[in-house]
N, CA, C and O atoms as a GROMACS GRO file, in nm:
protein
  216
    1MET      N    1   8.019   8.882   7.850
    1MET     CA    2   8.052   8.782   7.750
    1MET      C    3   8.147   8.680   7.810
    1MET      O    4   8.241   8.714   7.883
    2THR      N    5   8.123   8.558   7.778
    2THR     CA    6   8.210   8.453   7.828
    2THR      C    7   8.318   8.423   7.726
    2THR      O    8   8.311   8.465   7.611
    3ARG      N    9   8.417   8.351   7.770
    3ARG     CA   10   8.527   8.314   7.682
    3ARG      C   11   8.478   8.225   7.568
    3ARG      O   12   8.522   8.239   7.454
    4ARG      N   13   8.388   8.134   7.599
    4ARG     CA   14   8.336   8.043   7.496
    4ARG      C   15   8.258   8.119   7.389
    4ARG      O   16   8.272   8.090   7.270
    5PHE      N   17   8.177   8.215   7.431
    5PHE     CA   18   8.100   8.296   7.336
    5PHE      C   19   8.193   8.379   7.247
    5PHE      O   20   8.174   8.385   7.125
    6THR      N   21   8.293   8.442   7.308
    6THR     CA   22   8.387   8.525   7.233
    6THR      C   23   8.468   8.441   7.135
    6THR      O   24   8.489   8.482   7.021
    7ALA      N   25   8.514   8.325   7.177
    7ALA     CA   26   8.590   8.237   7.088
    7ALA      C   27   8.502   8.188   6.972
    7ALA      O   28   8.548   8.182   6.858
    8GLY      N   29   8.379   8.154   7.002
    8GLY     CA   30   8.286   8.110   6.897
    8GLY      C   31   8.257   8.221   6.798
    8GLY      O   32   8.249   8.197   6.677
    9LEU      N   33   8.240   8.342   6.848
    9LEU     CA   34   8.216   8.457   6.761
    9LEU      C   35   8.336   8.483   6.670
    9LEU      O   36   8.319   8.510   6.551
   10CYS      N   37   8.457   8.476   6.725
   10CYS     CA   38   8.578   8.495   6.644
   10CYS      C   39   8.591   8.387   6.537
   10CYS      O   40   8.625   8.417   6.423
   11MET      N   41   8.565   8.264   6.572
   11MET     CA   42   8.573   8.155   6.475
   11MET      C   43   8.468   8.171   6.365
   11MET      O   44   8.495   8.142   6.249
   12ALA      N   45   8.350   8.217   6.402
   12ALA     CA   46   8.245   8.239   6.302
   12ALA      C   47   8.285   8.352   6.207
   12ALA      O   48   8.262   8.342   6.087
   13LEU      N   49   8.345   8.458   6.259
   13LEU     CA   50   8.389   8.568   6.173
   13LEU      C   51   8.501   8.525   6.080
   13LEU      O   52   8.504   8.566   5.964
   14VAL      N   53   8.593   8.443   6.128
   14VAL     CA   54   8.700   8.392   6.043
   14VAL      C   55   8.642   8.304   5.933
   14VAL      O   56   8.683   8.313   5.817
   15ALA      N   57   8.546   8.219   5.968
   15ALA     CA   58   8.482   8.133   5.869
   15ALA      C   59   8.408   8.216   5.764
   15ALA      O   60   8.413   8.184   5.645
   16LEU      N   61   8.339   8.321   5.808
   16LEU     CA   62   8.270   8.409   5.713
   16LEU      C   63   8.369   8.480   5.621
   16LEU      O   64   8.342   8.496   5.502
   17LEU      N   65   8.482   8.522   5.674
   17LEU     CA   66   8.584   8.587   5.593
   17LEU      C   67   8.640   8.491   5.488
   17LEU      O   68   8.660   8.530   5.373
   18ILE      N   69   8.664   8.368   5.525
   18ILE     CA   70   8.715   8.268   5.431
   18ILE      C   71   8.610   8.239   5.323
   18ILE      O   72   8.644   8.231   5.205
   19LEU      N   73   8.485   8.224   5.362
   19LEU     CA   74   8.379   8.200   5.265
   19LEU      C   75   8.362   8.318   5.170
   19LEU      O   76   8.342   8.297   5.050
   20PHE      N   77   8.369   8.439   5.220
   20PHE     CA   78   8.359   8.558   5.136
   20PHE      C   79   8.474   8.563   5.037
   20PHE      O   80   8.454   8.594   4.920
   21ASP      N   81   8.595   8.532   5.084
   21ASP     CA   82   8.713   8.534   4.996
   21ASP      C   83   8.701   8.429   4.886
   21ASP      O   84   8.735   8.456   4.771
   22GLN      N   85   8.654   8.311   4.921
   22GLN     CA   86   8.638   8.206   4.822
   22GLN      C   87   8.531   8.240   4.720
   22GLN      O   88   8.544   8.204   4.602
   23ALA      N   89   8.425   8.308   4.763
   23ALA     CA   90   8.316   8.344   4.672
   23ALA      C   91   8.359   8.455   4.576
   23ALA      O   92   8.315   8.458   4.461
   24GLU      N   93   8.443   8.547   4.623
   24GLU     CA   94   8.484   8.660   4.540
   24GLU      C   95   8.585   8.620   4.432
   24GLU      O   96   8.569   8.658   4.316
   25THR      N   97   8.686   8.548   4.470
   25THR     CA   98   8.790   8.509   4.375
   25THR      C   99   8.816   8.359   4.385
   25THR      O  100   8.880   8.314   4.480
   26PRO      N  101   8.769   8.282   4.288
   26PRO     CA  102   8.797   8.138   4.291
   26PRO      C  103   8.946   8.111   4.270
   26PRO      O  104   9.015   8.188   4.202
   27LEU      N  105   8.994   8.004   4.326
   27LEU     CA  106   9.135   7.969   4.314
   27LEU      C  107   9.169   7.933   4.170
   27LEU      O  108   9.092   7.865   4.102
   28ASN      N  109   9.284   7.978   4.126
   28ASN     CA  110   9.336   7.943   3.994
   28ASN      C  111   9.481   7.901   4.011
   28ASN      O  112   9.569   7.987   4.015
   29PRO      N  113   9.506   7.771   4.022
   29PRO     CA  114   9.643   7.727   4.050
   29PRO      C  115   9.741   7.754   3.937
   29PRO      O  116   9.862   7.747   3.959
   30TYR      N  117   9.693   7.786   3.817
   30TYR     CA  118   9.783   7.810   3.705
   30TYR      C  119   9.842   7.951   3.707
   30TYR      O  120   9.942   7.976   3.641
   31HIS      N  121   9.780   8.043   3.781
   31HIS     CA  122   9.831   8.180   3.790
   31HIS      C  123   9.884   8.213   3.929
   31HIS      O  124   9.935   8.323   3.950
   32ALA      N  125   9.873   8.122   4.021
   32ALA     CA  126   9.919   8.146   4.157
   32ALA      C  127  10.069   8.120   4.166
   32ALA      O  128  10.121   8.030   4.100
   33PRO      N  129  10.140   8.199   4.247
   33PRO     CA  130  10.282   8.172   4.266
   33PRO      C  131  10.299   8.043   4.347
   33PRO      O  132  10.210   8.006   4.423
   34PRO      N  133  10.411   7.975   4.332
   34PRO     CA  134  10.433   7.852   4.409
   34PRO      C  135  10.444   7.885   4.558
   34PRO      O  136  10.500   7.987   4.596
   35ALA      N  137  10.391   7.800   4.641
   35ALA     CA  138  10.397   7.822   4.786
   35ALA      C  139  10.540   7.810   4.836
   35ALA      O  140  10.584   7.891   4.917
   36PHE      N  141  10.613   7.711   4.786
   36PHE     CA  142  10.754   7.692   4.820
   36PHE      C  143  10.830   7.675   4.691
   36PHE      O  144  10.806   7.580   4.616
   37ALA      N  145  10.923   7.766   4.663
   37ALA     CA  146  10.996   7.761   4.537
   37ALA      C  147  11.146   7.752   4.561
   37ALA      O  148  11.224   7.819   4.494
   38PHE      N  149  11.186   7.670   4.656
   38PHE     CA  150  11.328   7.656   4.687
   38PHE      C  151  11.400   7.592   4.569
   38PHE      O  152  11.366   7.481   4.528
   39GLY      N  153  11.499   7.660   4.515
   39GLY     CA  154  11.580   7.605   4.407
   39GLY      C  155  11.509   7.601   4.273
   39GLY      O  156  11.553   7.528   4.184
   40SER      N  157  11.401   7.676   4.255
   40SER     CA  158  11.328   7.670   4.129
   40SER      C  159  11.388   7.762   4.024
   40SER      O  160  11.356   7.751   3.906
   41GLY      N  161  11.476   7.853   4.065
   41GLY     CA  162  11.535   7.946   3.971
   41GLY      C  163  11.452   8.070   3.949
   41GLY      O  164  11.493   8.158   3.873
   42GLN      N  165  11.337   8.080   4.013
   42GLN     CA  166  11.254   8.199   3.998
   42GLN      C  167  11.313   8.314   4.078
   42GLN      O  168  11.364   8.296   4.189
   43VAL      N  169  11.306   8.434   4.020
   43VAL     CA  170  11.358   8.552   4.087
   43VAL      C  171  11.261   8.595   4.195
   43VAL      O  172  11.139   8.593   4.174
   44VAL      N  173  11.314   8.634   4.310
   44VAL     CA  174  11.230   8.680   4.419
   44VAL      C  175  11.178   8.818   4.384
   44VAL      O  176  11.254   8.906   4.345
   45THR      N  177  11.046   8.838   4.399
   45THR     CA  178  10.986   8.968   4.372
   45THR      C  179  10.896   9.010   4.485
   45THR      O  180  10.812   8.932   4.530
   46GLY      N  181  10.914   9.132   4.532
   46GLY     CA  182  10.824   9.192   4.630
   46GLY      C  183  10.816   9.116   4.761
   46GLY      O  184  10.881   9.014   4.779
   47GLY      N  185  10.736   9.168   4.851
   47GLY     CA  186  10.707   9.101   4.975
   47GLY      C  187  10.801   9.132   5.090
   47GLY      O  188  10.769   9.103   5.205
   48PHE      N  189  10.917   9.192   5.062
   48PHE     CA  190  11.011   9.222   5.169
   48PHE      C  191  11.088   9.347   5.132
   48PHE      O  192  11.170   9.345   5.041
   49CYS      N  193  11.062   9.455   5.201
   49CYS     CA  194  11.116   9.585   5.164
   49CYS      C  195  11.266   9.599   5.189
   49CYS      O  196  11.330   9.682   5.126
   50ALA      N  197  11.322   9.519   5.279
   50ALA     CA  198  11.463   9.534   5.311
   50ALA      C  199  11.552   9.440   5.229
   50ALA      O  200  11.670   9.424   5.262
   51ALA      N  201  11.499   9.380   5.124
   51ALA     CA  202  11.579   9.290   5.042
   51ALA      C  203  11.685   9.370   4.966
   51ALA      O  204  11.657   9.478   4.915
   52LEU      N  205  11.805   9.317   4.960
   52LEU     CA  206  11.915   9.384   4.891
   52LEU      C  207  11.899   9.363   4.741
   52LEU      O  208  11.850   9.259   4.697
   53PRO      N  209  11.940   9.462   4.662
   53PRO     CA  210  11.934   9.443   4.516
   53PRO      C  211  12.035   9.338   4.473
   53PRO      O  212  12.135   9.313   4.540
   54GLN      N  213  12.007   9.277   4.360
   54GLN     CA  214  12.098   9.170   4.312
   54GLN      C  215  12.213   9.226   4.235
   54GLN      O  216  12.298   9.150   4.189
   0.00000   0.00000   0.00000
């Protein structure tokens, strides 16, 4: 296998994964958490196990 073939195969698999994800669950911006919520006042939940309690 050449580098070009392997890179193309990886890119095709990533594209298939993205297409599968989009087909299974359509985006709903009204229920999605904000991507950046600096200073929004929202409490941080989950995602980091070493976070100190408030």
